[in-house]
N, C-alpha and C positions, 0 to 999 in steps of 0.2 A: 396363718401364721406357722403353719405346720411347715410348709414351704420354704419360710424363711429357716427356720430352725433344721433343715433337712440334714440328714448323715452328711453329705457333701459340705455344707454351709458350718455344721460342726465342726468338721475338720479344717475349714479354712480359719476361723475361731480360733482354733488350734494353734495352727500354724502360725497366725498373727502373735497369739502369747507367747509363743516358745522361740522363736525367731527374731521377733520385734522389727520386721522391716521399715527402712526408711523412707519406702517410698512404693507406689502401685506397681512399679517397674522389678523394685527386688521381690515383691509377693507372685507377680506374675512368674518370675524364674522358680520363686520357692512350692508354687502348686500347679505351675503348667497351665492354668487356666488363662484364657485369652484376656487383654487389658479391658475389651469392652463387657463382655460377663463379669469380673470383678468389679467394674466400676459399677454396674447396675445393680448388683447383688449389694455392694458397699454402701451404694445409696439407700436402697431398700432397708437394710440394718440399720443404718443411721435414722432414717424415720422412725423407728421402732427404739432406739435407743440402746441398741445393742452395740454397735461401735460410733466413733468420732473420725471425721477425718482431720487431721493437724496439718496447716500449711507450714511447710518447713522449708525456707528458700524458694526454691520454684517447685518443690515435690511437695504431693499429698500425702502422708502419712498416717496410716490406719491404724486405730488404737482401738482396743476392745474397752468396752465401757461396763457391759454385763455378764456376768458369767453364770449367773446361776436363775433359773428359769420358771415359775409357776405358773400355769394356765388355768383360769377357771372358765365352766362355761354352764349353761344348765339348760335344757330341753324340758317343755312345760306345753301338754298336750292341749292345754286351755288358753293358749296364747298369753299367758301371764309374762313378763319380762322379768 
């Protein structure tokens, strides 16, 4: 999860929120990230429910679904979960 919410990916989410790109191509131009990198990252974020990809005409439009995150975890010495 830490990798999904890396500083670089937080900046990506902020860019999507602020610029509201209509396509991956627009997002690629706004961020300077390659289309393959964006596609892979956005698919991962979509699996976590952070973004969704809307099909608009022939384009995929990224939309941020989650802006607040809370992560809980516990470590137990005795093997409990």
